[in-house]
N, C-alpha and C positions, 0 to 999 in steps of 0.2 A: 549763069549760075557759077561757072568756074571762076570768073573774075571776082565775084563776091567772096568766094572761098579764099582766093588769094589775098584779098584785102584783110579778111578775118585772120588769116595765117600771119600776115605781117604785123597786124595790131597785137596779137597775142605774143608774138616773138619779141616785139618792142617792150611790152609790159613785163614779160619774163626777164628780159635783160635788165630793165630798170630795177625790178625786184631783187635780182641777183646782186647788182651793184650796191643797192641800198643795204641788203643783208650783209654783204661782205664788209661794207664800211662800218656798219653798226657793230659787227663782231670784232673788228680790229680797232675800234675807237678807244677802247680801254686797254691799258697795258696789262692789268690784272683784273679778272672778273671773279668775284667771290660768291659762293652759295653756302647756305647753312642748313643743317638738319640735326635731329637728335635720334638716338636709338638706344634701347636697353641692351646691355651686354650680358648681365647675369642678375641675380637677386639683389645685388647691392650697388651695382655700377651701371651708369648710362654714359654714353659718349655724346659730346657735342662735336659734330663733324664740320670742319671748315675746309671747303674745297676751293682751291685757287686754280683758275685756268690762266696760263701765262702766255701772252702774245709772243710771236717769234721775235728774236733779238733782245728779249727782256730777261734779265737775271733777277729773280726774286730772292732776297736774302732770307736765310733761315731764321727761326726763332732763336733768341739769345740762349746760349747754352752755358757760357762762362763769362766772368768779368773781362776776360782777355779778348772777347769778340770785338772786332773793329766796327763793323756795321751789322745791323740785325733788325728783325721785325719783332714786335711784342704783342702779347695777347693780354688784355685787361678786362676785369669784370666789375659790375656794379657791386657796391658794398652789401646789398641785400642778399647776395648769394655766395659771398665769400666762404661761408661755412660749408657749401656744397662742393667746393673745388677739391679734388682728390688727386693731388700730385701734378707732375708736369705732363704736357701732351707728348704723344709720340707722333710719328709721321709716316706716310706712305708715299714714296716717290724716290727719284734718283737724286741723292745729295751730291753736289759737285764741290770740289775744293780746288783752289788755285791761288797763286801769288798774284796780287794786284799791284802793279808798279806805282799807281797813283796814291795808294794807301800805304805802300811799303809794308805789306803784311799779307797774311792768308785770309781769304774770304770763303764763306760757305753759302751756296745758293742753289736754287732750283730753276729748271727750265721746263717748259711745256705745261706741267701740272704738279700739284702736291695736295695731299690731304692731311690735315692736322686733326688728331683725335684727342680732345680734352676730356679726361675722365671726370665724372661727377658722381657724388653720393646720391643714389636714388633707388628706392625700393620699387618693385613692379607696380605698386599702387600709388606711388607719389606723383604729384603734378605741381610744377612751378615754372615760372618764367625766367629764362636765362637772358640777362641783359649785359652787353659788353661791347668791345670794339677791338679791331685789329689795326694797329699802327704798323705799317709796312714800309720798307725801303727796297728800292730796286735800282739796278744799273741799266741805263739806256745810252749806248754809245760810251761817251766819256763822262756823262752826267750821273748824279746820284739823287734822283727825285724821291719824294716820300708821299705817302697817302694814308688815308684813314677810312675804315669801313665799319660802321656800327651794325649791330644785330640785336634782334629780340626773338628768341626762339623758345617755344614751349617744350618742356619735358612732360609728356602725357602718360597716363596709366597704360601699362603694357597691354596690348590687345591685338590679336590677329584679326584683321578686318574680315577675313572669310568665315571666322567662327565666332570668336568671343564678342566682337562688336555687334555683329548682326543678331546673335542669340540674345544679348542683353537688352537689345531694343525691342525685339519681337515679342511683345507681351499681349497682343490682341490682333485679331484678324480685321483687315479693313472691310468696311461694310460694302456688300454688293450693291446696295441702294445708291451709295455715293458714286460708285463706278458707273452704274447704269445711267445716272442723271448726267454725268459728264459726257458719256457716249451719246446720249439722246440729244444734248445741246449741239454737239459736234455734227451729228447726222442731220439735224434740222438746218444747220448752217450750210452743209453741203447740198441738201435738197434745195434750199433757196438759191444757191449758186447754180444748181442745175436748171432750175426754172428760168433764171436770168440768162444763162447760156443758151437755152432753147429759144428764148425770145429774140436774142441777138442773131441766132442762126436763121430764125424765121424771116427777119427783114434783110437778109443778104440776097443778092441777085439770083443765086442758084435755087433758092427755095421759094422766095416770095412770088416770083413769076409763075411758079408751078401750081399755086393754089387755085386760081380761077380755071386754069387749063384742066387740072385733074378733076375738080368738082364738076365742071361742065362735061367731061368725058363720062363720068359715072351717071349723071342725070340724063344725058342724051342716049347713051348706049343701053340703059336699063329699060325694061318694058313698062315698069310703073315707077312712080316717084318713091314709093316705099322701098322698092328694090334698090333704087339708086342711093337712098339714104343708108340702107343696110351695107351696100358695097363700100360706101365712103367710110362708114364706121369701121368695117373690117380693115380697110386700108390704114386708118388711123391707128387701130389696135396693132396692126402688123408693124408699123413704125415704132410704136412703144415697145413691142415685144423684141424687135431686133436690137434696139439700143440697150434695153435692159439686159438682154442676154449677153451683150458685150461686157456690160458692167459686172454681170455674174461671173463670167469667165475670168475677168481680171481679179475678182475677189477670190476665186478658187486658186488661181495661179500664185497670187501673193498672199502670204499670211499677215497677221497684224504686226508681228515684229518686223517683217520685211518692209512693210509700208512705212513704219516709223523710222527704220534705218535709212530707207531711201529718202525720206523727207528731210533728214538731218545730215546725210552723208555729203561731203564736199564734192565728190566726183559726180554723184547724182544731180546735185544742184548746178554744177557746171553744164551737165547735159541738158537740164531743164532750161538753163540760160540760152544755150545754143538753139534749142527747139523754139523758144519764144522769139528769139531774134529772127530765125528763118520764117516762122509764121508771120511775124510783124512785117518783114520785107515782102512776103507774099501778098499780104493784105494791101500793102502800099502799091502793088501793081508790077513788081519786078518780074515775077513769074507766078504760075499757077501750080499748086500741089494737087495732082490728080492720080487716081489709081490707073493701072494699065487699061487701055481701051479694050483689050481682049476680055478682061474680067467683066467690064460693063456690057459688052455685046453678048457674052454668054448668059449673063443674068437677064438681060432684056429679052432674049429669045425664049425664056421660060415664062414670061409674063402673060402669054396667051394660052397656056396649057391648063385648062380646067378653071373653075370658078374661084374657089377659095385659094387654091395653089397659085393661080394666075395673079390674083390680087396681092398675095404675099410677095411674089416676085416683082410686081410693080412697085411695091413699097421698098423692096431691096434695091431696085433700080434707082429710085430716088436717093436712097442712102449713098449709093456708089457714085452717081453722077454729080451729086451736090457736095462731094467730099472736098473739093477745092475751097468751098466756103465754110463747111461745117468742121472740116478736119482741124484747122487751127483752134477753133473754139473747143472742140472735143479734147484735143491734146492739152489745152490749158486747164480744162475742167478736171481731167484725170490727174494732172499734176497737183491741183488743189485738193482733190479727193484723197490723194495718197497721204495727206497730212492728217486725215481723220481716222476713224476706227476701221475695223475689219470690213464693215459693210459700206464704207464710204463710196467706192466706185459704183456699187450696185444702186445705192440711193441717188447718187449724183446723176447717173445715166437715166434713171427712171424720171427724175425731175426734168432733165433735158428733153427726153422724148415726149413727155407729157405736154410740154409747151409746144413742141414742134408738130406733134401729130393731131392734137385736138382741133385746131382750126379747120382741117380738112373735113372733119365730121360736122363741125359747127356750121360751116357754110353750105354743107349738103342739107342740113335741116332748114337753114334760112338762106336759100340761094339769092333772094332779092337783095341781101346786104352786100353781095359781091360788087354791086354797082358803086358802092361807097368806098371800096378799096382804092387807095391811091394808085395811080398808074406807075408801073415800074419804069425806071429810067435812071438819070444821072444821080438822083438822091441815094439810090441803093449803093452805088459805088462810093459815095461820100461816107456811108455807114461803114463800108469795108475799110476805107482809109483811116477813119477815126479809130476803128478797132486796131488797126496796125500801129498807130501811135501808142495806144494803151498797152498793146502786147510788148512794145519796146520798153515802156516804163516798167512793166511787171518783170521783164527779163532782168533788169538791173537788180531787182529784189533777190533773185536766185543767185546772181553773181555775188551780191553782198553776203548771202548766206555762206557761200563757199569761202569767200574772203575772210569772214569772221571765224569760221571753223578752223582755217589754217593759219590765221594771223598774218596774212600777207600785207595788209594795210594798203592795198591797191585802191579800194573803194571806201575811203574814210568818209565820215558823215558829210563834210562840206563838199566833197567831190560828188557823192551820190545826189545831194540836193541840187548841185549845179547842173548835173545832167537832167534831172527831172524838170528843172526850170527851163532848160533849153527845149526839151521834148514838148512840154505843154505850151510853151510860147509858140513853137512851130505849129502845133495843133491849132492854136488860136488864129494864127495867120492863115492856115489852110481853110478854116471855117469862114474866114472873111474873104476868101477867094484870092488871096495873095500868093498862094502856092498851088501848082498844078502837077498832077501825076499822070501816068501813062493813059489810064482809062477814063480820065475825068472829061465830062462834057463841058461845053461853054455855059456860063451862068445865064439864066433866063433874061430876056429883054423886057423892059417896061414899055409903056405907051410911047415914050419918047426915043426908043431905040437904044437905051443905055442898059448895061448889065447891072443887076441888083442881086442882093442876097435875101433869103427869106428871114422872117422874124425868128423862126426856130434856130437857124444857123447863127443869127446875131446873138441870141440868148446863150447858146452853147459856147460861142466865142467869149462872151462876157464871163461865163463860168470858168473857162480855161485860163483866161488872163487873170482873173481874181485869184485863182489857185496859185498862179505864178507869183503874184504880189504877196500872197500869204507866206510862201516859202522863202522869200528873199531874206527876212530877218534870221532864218535858220542858219544862214552862212556865217552869222556873227554870234551864234550860240543860243538863239531863242529856242525854247523847248519844242515848238511845233506839236502841241499836244494832240491835235486831230490826226496826225499821221505818224506819231511816235512809234507805232507798232511796225511801221514799214522801214523807216530810216535807220541807219546804223546807230549804235548807242553813242551817248555823248562822250564817252571815254575815248572815242576815235577822232574827236574834233581837235584839230591842231590849234585853232585860234578861237577864243571866246571873248567877246567884247566885255570888258569889265572884270575879266578873270573868273575863275571857278569859285563856286559857292560851297564846295565840299570842304569838309574838315576831317581831321584825323581822329577826333574824339567828340563824343556827344555827352552833355551833362544830363543825367537822369533826374527825375523827381519833379520837373515842371516848375520849380520855384525860381529858377534862374540863378540860384546860388551854387557856387562850385563845391562839390562834395567829392573829394578824391576817391572815396570808396565806390562811387557810382559812375565813374568815368569808364566808358567802353574803350579799352585799349585798341590801338590801330591793328587791323588784321595783319598777320605775319605770313602764315603758310599760304603759298600760291598767290599772295596778293600782287606781287610785281607782274605776274603774268595775266592775272584775271581782272585787274582794276579797269582795264580798257573796256571790259564788257559790262561794267556797271550801268544800269539803265538811267535815263535822264532824271527820274524822280529821286533816285538815290543821290546823284551828284547835286541836284538842285537844292535839296533839303538837308544836305550834310549828314545823311544817314551813315551808320556803320553796319556793314554786312560782312559776314565771314564766308570763307570758301572751303573750310575744312570742318567736318562734323565734330571731331574731338576738341579742336581749339575752341569752337563756339560753345560746346558743352561745358568746358572748364570755366569759361567766362560766365556762363549762365549760373553755374553752381556758386561761383565766388560772389556774384552780385545778387544772388537769390532772385532770379527772374525766370519765367518760363522760356524755354527754347522753341523758337518757331522755325521749322524746317520748310524751306521754300524750294520745292522741286521745280526747276525752271529750265530755260534753254536760251542761248543767244539768238536763235532763229525762231523763237516761240512768239507768234503774233498775239495769241490770247494772253500770254504773260505780260507783254507790254501794255495790252489793253487794261488788264487788272491794275497794273501799277499806275497807269495814266489816269484812269477813271476812279479807282478806289483808294489806292495808297495815298494819292495826292490830296485827298480830302483832309482839311485841317485837323479834324477830330481824330480821324484814323491815323494820320501821320504823328500826332501827339502821342497816341497810345503805342504805336510801333517804336518810336524813339525812346520813350520814357519807361515802358513796361516790359519790353521783350529784348531778347538777344536773337538775332536773325542769322541763319546760315543759308546761303543761296547755293544749292547744289545743281550745277549745270549738267544736264544729261547729254549734251551734244558737243562738249569740248573734247576733241580728240588729239589736240596738239600740246596738251600740258600733261606730262608724265609723272606718275607716282614714283617716289624713291624705290629702288630695287627691293628693299626690305619690306615695303608695304604692298608690293604686287602679290596677287594670289589667284588661285583658280576658282572660278564661279560655276557652281552647278546650274544655276538658272540660265546664265548666258552661254554655258558650255565652252568657255575659253578663259584664258588668263587675263585678268583685269590689269591693265597697264596704265590707263589714263584716268583722270578724275571724272571724265564723262562716263566711262564704263563703270567706275565705282559708284557714281550717283545712280546710274540706271539699275545696277545690281541691287543697291539698297532699296530703291523704290519698288522694284519688281519682287524681290525676295522677301522683304519685310512688310511692305505696305500693300503689296498685291495690286498695284496700279501702274499704269504706263502712259499717263496723260499729264500734260503740263498746261497751266500751273496747277499744283496740288500742294496744300499746306497741311502740316501736322504740327501738333504742339505737345511738348514733353515737359515733365517736371525734372527735378534734379536726379531722380532715380530712373529716368528714361521711360517713365510710364506715360502713356498717352492721356492727355487731358480731354481730348475729343477723339474717341476711337474711330469715327468715320472720316476725320479730316475735313478739309474744305476745298472744293474745286473751283472751277471757273464760274463766277457769279458776280456780275458788276453791280449788284444791289448794295449801295454804300451803307445803308442803315443795317442791313442784315450782317454785313461783315463787321461793322463797328460793335454791334450787340454781341456777336460771336467772340470778339476780342475781350469784351468785358466779362463774358461768361468764363473764358479761359483763365483770366486773371483771378476771378473769384474762386475757381476750382483750385488754382495753384496755391492761393493763400490758405484755403481750407486744408490742403494737403500738407503744407508747411506747418500749420498749427497742430495737426495730428502727429506729425513726426516729433515736434517739440514736446508735446505731452508725453509721448512714449519715452523720450530721452529723460524727462524729469522723473518718471516712474522708475 
């Protein structure tokens, strides 16, 4: 065990070193890095803030102040907003002056950083787009290079996100029916996962071999057959009770918010990754995960005390001694259940125990069927090893979650797919008998003394290799629609065969003719940081989605379209399923592109920070909201009273809900398409009503 931990330690250190070098290189690759933002100063003035971060050894020349300046930077604007310019910009930073022998005169420059504040004429209710560029010059060594940085930044109506914005949107309570339907679907999925987990645990060596032994014990030790059946049923119910109680305790200890935070937190996902890796290595035969023998012996000693109490402790003994096989499955199940609702662990453990416990009662009712059970042997270890490969594959999903949340770019899409290809190829070779592990038996011999594999193993190997072949095109940018919910988003792919199909603008109307008034402008706010998280369907079909509510609302008002709020997450499996199965439908895609403005609010992005003037204290979250993920979560919880993703809400230009209940996870394409048509019809009716009022 110690040697494995040393290997893990070295790997993580190497990855960390590579990440540090890459980050250091990227930070220093540009001599000057610009960022842009706007903020209201008073009732008539807003500032366009231009922040310049200057690399060491670089002298960024100041903006031109007089005709006598020898070298300088300039700030220019598009003619459409010339009337908004209110004087010269001021600056925040240390201005240096010195004689330059090469220019034979005085120069003015900044080092480290500078902030230029350009005043604009803007009322608190005004909104407009500021378009322009910075032409800058700098000195590097003895050279005087120049550069250009363009910008498009919205000046938006003044609103404090903690009060005005939320209050203006909050015009209706989200329906409890919608919330319960989402929770129900999630619980059914977790229950099904529990049933599958119990089935897998049932065919592991620790449990499978106990079925005939335990049932025979009850039937032979009981005075009558009915008593034997009763004891076996009590034994099964005890197993169900023990595991369900475990789920109940987890439910009590962790609240719904805690479970949601755990499932999206990068630290928790790293812990889940390590857990799955350890469980996977255990299943491959490197070591066994067992509870202390003193615990097992203590519980076993209680199994003979009294009838019902003794049977209960017999069940508890099975739970303890089989932990080396059931533990990894239980751990995986609880991790998956933590992504569900408050009752996820309770429901998941009930499903698990139901599958695990019922066979003991079933064979007590029909003892003759035990003769048809397959003999325990090498095939049970093959099941464990197969589960080990699957555990390693799932472990990468949690590492990917952490990687996406922190923006490390360690596990980009093609790297993730490459690792899955290797894992499932090795699984295929194992199923064909080409790989052997510690506890594997020799393959059976045929009548001629040659080793052979069963038809079952052959078909499973075919499935594994077919999956490998399916994934190979993904290395070159193929969408891999069937597993798009698990692989990292297309935005992290470094190479795509044939180039990207995305575009910076989409023409509305469906006629194919260009209409400048209906072009969706490229997102500005947070776009540089968030575009890597755009799902495959957005990249493939050239959709435009925004990442800031106010920016999207302004575009929706200008183009007179309903605003679609998409509460989503970079690690949301159901969100990717909705996008891959529903959004990608041609008719749905046509409506989304031509009739709506979409803002994707990611609730789990914690590495993209809001500007200081936009940070606020949230009463719902009981903390200061600093990231766009926290802001999106606060908006969804405070205003829409929901905390599951995906969840869609539709607003008109006055921020009134066109569908009060919203729309949750439902992959019925026809239902979603009809809902979009209904929203558009309501929006048009609302616009006509407003127009008639204006005429009167």
